[in-house]
C-alpha positions, 0 to 999 in steps of 0.5 A: 437608128440615129445618124450623127450630123457629122456622118457627111462632110461639109462638102456633101451638105450645105455649110449651114446644115453641117455647122448647125449639126456641129453646134448641136453636138457642142450644145449637147456637150458631146465632146466625143462626137464633136472631136471626131470632126477634127483632123488627126492633127487639128487644133482648137483654141478658146480665147487666149488659152493654149491650143489643144493639138490633135483629136485626143487633146481636143476631146480632152480640152472640150470635156474639161470645159464641159465638166465646169458647166451644166449646159450651153446654148448657141444661137447662131446669128451669122455664117460666112464661108471663104477659102484659105490655102488648105480649103474652106474657112467658116466664120460663125457669129453667135450668142451663147448662154451658159448654165452654171453648175448651180443652175444660174445662167449667163446673159447671152454672150457674143462669140465669133468662131473661125473653123478652117477646114481641110478634107472635110475635117476641122484643121483649126478651130478658134473661139473669140469671146470674153467668157469672164461673165461665166466665172465672175462672182455674182451679187448673190454669191456670199463673200468668202472669209477674209474678203477675197474671192478665189480665182475661178477661171480654169487653169491655163486661161479661159476655155 
């Protein structure tokens, strides 16, 4: 029987172990299990998109993003911990490579994530990155009729 990396809270495991387990869930595109790391009223915000509020909306938001890609792979380059008024805050620097649904891949894209924790769960998770290369037309893409490419960014801004 495999035990979820979220079976223990960050206080019970070193922060690096918990974070590695969380990002493994993201890279496995397991929105159901990853969303269980959030407080019932937790928030998730990717770039300038509207925040998802509540565990169900967070799961739905993450699932919608995963449906647009074939895979993703994080390489964590730095982790810092501190405190905020409700508990621990973690800052994670990484590079992420996205695989598009057509099998092409992005170059490694820099990303910084901030996770504010409360009682061992994510209260607020914010991702700061420029995701436009994932949706940008590539030179090998055929030019559409009329010479204009349709907008390919998801509704509501980048996720």
